[in-house]
C-alpha distance (Angstrom), angle and dihedral (degrees) to the residues before:
residue distance angle dihedral
M1 . . .
M2 3.83 . .
E3 3.81 90.6 .
A4 3.81 90.4 52.0
A5 3.80 91.6 46.9
L6 3.81 91.5 52.4
K7 3.79 89.5 49.8
I8 3.81 89.9 54.1
V9 3.82 90.9 51.2
E10 3.82 90.7 50.2
E11 3.81 91.8 48.9
T12 3.80 91.5 48.0
Q13 3.80 92.1 50.0
A14 3.81 91.5 47.6
M15 3.82 90.5 53.2
S16 3.79 93.0 45.7
N17 3.81 95.2 49.8
T18 3.80 92.4 66.4
E19 3.80 117.3 101.7
V20 3.78 97.2 -97.5
G21 3.76 131.6 126.0
R22 3.81 101.4 61.2
I23 3.80 112.4 156.2
D24 3.81 123.7 -160.8
V25 3.81 117.4 -169.7
E26 3.80 109.1 -169.1
N27 3.81 119.7 -172.7
A28 3.81 88.9 -39.4
A29 3.80 116.8 177.4
V30 3.80 134.5 171.0
T31 3.79 125.9 -156.9
F32 3.80 123.4 -179.2
E33 3.77 129.2 -162.3
G34 3.77 111.0 -117.8
P35 3.81 133.4 -169.7
G36 3.78 113.7 -41.1
G37 3.78 91.5 14.6
K38 3.80 92.4 -69.2
K39 3.81 113.1 159.0
I40 3.80 114.6 -123.3
E41 3.80 116.7 -163.6
A42 3.80 105.0 -146.3
L43 3.79 97.2 170.3
A44 3.80 124.2 24.3
P45 3.83 117.3 -144.9
T46 3.80 104.2 -63.1
D47 3.81 135.0 -171.4
L48 3.78 121.8 -163.9
V49 3.81 138.4 155.3
I50 3.80 118.7 -158.3
E51 3.78 116.1 -169.3
P52 3.82 122.0 -135.4
G53 3.79 114.0 -87.0
S54 3.79 94.9 9.2
F55 3.80 126.0 133.6
I56 3.81 112.8 -136.8
S57 3.79 132.3 173.4
L58 3.79 130.5 -148.6
I59 3.77 111.2 -150.2
G60 3.78 130.6 176.5
P61 3.80 145.5 112.7
S62 3.80 122.6 -54.5
G63 3.78 113.0 -76.4
C64 3.81 93.8 19.7
G65 3.80 94.9 124.4
K66 3.82 100.6 -100.3
S67 3.79 93.8 129.8
T68 3.80 91.3 39.5
L69 3.80 90.7 57.1
L70 3.81 90.8 45.1
N71 3.80 91.8 50.7
A72 3.80 91.7 46.8
V73 3.81 89.8 55.3
G74 3.80 88.5 50.5
G75 3.80 92.4 50.2
F76 3.82 92.9 -116.1
V77 3.82 93.7 114.2
A78 3.81 123.7 44.3
L79 3.79 119.1 -131.4
S80 3.80 120.1 -119.7
S81 3.80 89.4 -152.1
G82 3.78 139.8 -7.4
I83 3.78 128.2 35.5
I84 3.80 140.6 -95.2
K85 3.80 119.7 -153.2
L86 3.79 130.8 -164.3
D87 3.80 110.4 -159.9
G88 3.78 89.2 -19.3
E89 3.81 96.0 -51.3
P90 3.83 119.7 111.5
V91 3.81 115.3 -111.9
T92 3.81 104.6 -121.6
G93 3.79 101.0 158.8
I94 3.79 144.7 -22.6
N95 3.81 111.0 -26.2
P96 3.83 122.2 -154.8
D97 3.82 88.4 -145.5
V98 3.81 89.2 66.7
G99 3.80 119.0 78.8
V100 3.80 124.0 -162.0
V101 3.81 132.8 -155.4
F102 3.80 117.0 -175.5
Q103 3.81 132.3 -173.2
Q104 3.79 87.8 -104.9
Y105 3.79 105.7 67.7
A106 3.83 94.9 -137.2
L107 3.80 91.8 -155.4
F108 3.79 122.6 157.6
P109 3.83 103.8 -110.7
W110 3.81 92.0 -154.6
F111 3.83 92.1 58.0
T112 3.79 125.5 74.2
A113 3.81 119.9 -123.2
L114 3.80 87.6 -93.4
G115 3.80 91.6 46.8
N116 3.79 91.7 53.4
V117 3.81 91.9 52.7
L118 3.82 92.2 43.6
F119 3.81 89.5 53.9
A120 3.82 90.0 63.3
L121 3.81 89.6 57.7
K122 3.80 96.8 52.8
R123 3.80 93.2 100.0
F124 3.81 93.6 55.0
P125 3.83 122.5 91.6
M126 3.80 97.2 -117.2
T127 3.76 135.8 129.8
K128 3.80 118.4 -108.4
E129 3.80 89.9 -106.2
E130 3.80 92.9 50.0
R131 3.80 91.0 51.5
R132 3.79 91.6 49.7
E133 3.81 93.2 48.6
R134 3.78 92.4 49.0
A135 3.82 92.4 46.6
M136 3.80 92.2 48.3
T137 3.81 90.1 50.3
A138 3.82 90.3 51.7
L139 3.81 91.7 50.8
K140 3.79 90.2 48.8
E141 3.82 89.9 52.1
V142 3.81 90.5 59.2
G143 3.81 94.0 44.1
L144 3.80 98.9 -103.8
E145 3.79 99.5 119.3
G146 3.80 105.9 140.8
R147 3.81 92.6 25.1
E148 3.80 96.7 77.3
N149 3.80 93.6 108.1
N150 3.80 95.4 50.5
Y151 3.80 119.1 105.5
P152 3.82 119.7 -130.9
G153 3.79 90.7 -104.4
Q154 3.81 88.7 59.8
L155 3.82 93.2 53.8
S156 3.80 132.0 79.1
G157 3.80 120.6 -114.8
G158 3.79 91.4 -100.1
M159 3.80 92.0 50.2
R160 3.80 91.6 49.1
Q161 3.79 89.6 52.8
R162 3.81 88.3 50.6
V163 3.80 89.1 55.2
A164 3.80 89.2 50.7
L165 3.81 89.5 50.5
A166 3.81 92.5 48.7
R167 3.81 91.0 47.5
T168 3.81 90.2 53.8
F169 3.80 99.7 43.1
V170 3.83 93.7 44.2
T171 3.83 89.0 75.2
S172 3.85 92.4 54.3
P173 3.83 95.3 -125.6
K174 3.79 120.0 -161.5
V175 3.80 90.0 -139.4
L176 3.80 132.3 28.0
L177 3.81 118.8 -158.8
M178 3.81 115.7 -161.9
D179 3.80 120.2 -173.8
E180 3.83 107.7 -165.4
P181 3.82 89.8 -49.8
F182 3.80 94.8 173.4
G183 3.81 98.4 39.7
A184 3.81 94.1 108.4
L185 3.82 95.6 47.8
D186 3.80 127.4 95.7
A187 3.80 118.8 -108.0
Q188 3.81 96.5 -100.8
T189 3.80 93.4 48.7
R190 3.81 90.6 48.0
V191 3.81 90.3 56.9
V192 3.81 89.6 53.1
M193 3.81 91.3 47.4
H194 3.81 91.3 50.3
E195 3.80 89.7 55.6
I196 3.80 93.3 46.7
L197 3.80 93.3 46.4
L198 3.80 93.4 50.5
R199 3.80 92.3 46.4
V200 3.80 92.5 51.6
W201 3.82 92.7 42.1
E202 3.80 91.8 51.9
A203 3.82 89.2 52.0
H204 3.82 95.0 48.7
K205 3.82 102.8 26.1
A206 3.78 96.9 -152.0
T207 3.80 115.5 165.2
V208 3.81 106.1 -99.9
I209 3.81 127.5 -156.0
F210 3.80 108.6 -171.1
V211 3.82 122.2 -170.3
T212 3.79 115.7 -156.6
H213 3.81 143.3 154.4
D214 3.80 90.2 -154.9
V215 3.81 113.9 96.3
D216 3.81 93.6 -164.6
E217 3.80 91.1 50.4
A218 3.80 91.1 53.8
L219 3.81 91.4 49.0
I220 3.82 93.6 47.2
L221 3.79 96.1 48.8
S222 3.78 110.3 29.3
D223 3.79 141.3 83.8
K224 3.80 87.9 -159.8
A225 3.80 133.7 13.1
H226 3.80 117.9 -151.8
I227 3.80 110.1 -157.4
M228 3.79 115.4 -151.9
S229 3.78 130.6 -155.5
A230 3.78 126.3 -125.0
G231 3.80 114.2 -77.0
P232 2.90 130.9 -30.8
G233 3.77 76.8 50.5
R234 3.74 129.5 -146.2
I235 3.78 133.2 159.8
I236 3.80 109.3 -90.3
E237 3.80 98.1 175.8
T238 3.79 141.0 5.6
M239 3.78 119.0 -148.6
D240 3.80 123.8 -160.3
I241 3.80 109.8 -143.7
T242 3.77 108.3 -151.1
D243 3.83 103.2 168.2
E244 3.80 110.3 122.4
R245 3.77 118.5 -107.7
P246 2.96 137.7 -81.8
R247 3.80 93.6 60.0
R248 3.79 122.8 -179.4
A249 3.79 129.9 -171.0
H250 3.82 91.7 -135.7
Q251 3.83 91.8 52.8
V252 3.77 99.6 50.7
T253 3.78 124.1 174.3
E254 3.78 126.7 -146.7
S255 3.81 90.4 -103.4
F256 3.83 90.8 49.6
L257 3.81 90.5 55.0
K258 3.80 91.7 44.8
N259 3.82 91.7 50.8
R260 3.80 92.4 45.5
N261 3.80 92.8 51.2
H262 3.80 92.0 46.6
I263 3.81 94.2 51.2
I264 3.81 91.6 46.5
S265 3.81 90.3 50.4
L266 3.81 90.1 52.1
L267 3.80 92.1 49.2
R268 3.80 91.5 49.2
Q269 3.78 96.3 50.3
P270 3.83 109.1 114.0
G271 3.78 89.7 -146.0
A272 3.79 97.3 41.1
D273 3.78 90.4 128.7
D274 3.80 87.9 60.2
H275 3.79 93.2 49.9
C-alpha cells in the first residue's frame, strides 16, 4: 500500500508542476442590487495577473471586495463587466479545477475524516482501493494519519481545517481559493496551519489566492500581497515578498517589518480608495 501511495504522490506532483493555473483578471467589476433597487458596487474595475503556482494574498478592510473578487474567480459570483480567465479560458461558472477552503470547514458531520476526503474523489474514474490510497495519502500530508476514522465532531478546529485542506488538495486543483480559512483558530494553531499549508502547497504547486485581514499572515505566506482599498474595492498596490521561507512572525527581518508598516499605513489612509 505504501508503494502505491508514493506513486500517487509522484503522479500528483508531476501533474501539478505543469504550467497551469494562470489567472487573468481584466477590468472585472461586480455590482449588486441592494434594497429598493439601489446599485451597490462591490468591486470596482480591477486588473490582475496571477502566475501559475504562485501564492498571493488579498488584504484590505472589511467590505472592500476581497471575497467578491475571490468568488468571481471561482465562478460563484457573476461579473457585471470585464472578464476573468483561467489558463486563457473565460470563467463562466463553477470549475472543478478550482478548489475552495472557507473559514467554515463545510465538512459532512456524518462522514469520518477519511469519508470526507473520499467524497471529493467520487467524480474521478478510480477503483475503490485507489480512492482510499489517495485519500489516506492526503490525510497523511496534513498530519492526520491515525485520525482517519474520527468524525468531525471528534476533531479540534485545526484538525477539521486540515481535513478540509486534504479534501481540496486530493483532487489536484489548478487553483486553490482560501477565504480567511484560519480566522477562527487560536494563534498557536494558526502557526501550525501556516506550516502545513505551505508544505502541502510546495508539494502540489497549485495557484493559491488567500484572503486575509491579518497583515502578518499575508507576509508569512505569500509571494505577493495585493492591498485593496475600502469599498468599492480595487487593488491600490502590489507588494513582492522576497524574504526566504520559512518566515515566522516571531523571527522578523528588517524587510518584514518594513513591509508590515507599509501595508498598515496603506490600510490606515483615509483616502486609500483614491490612492
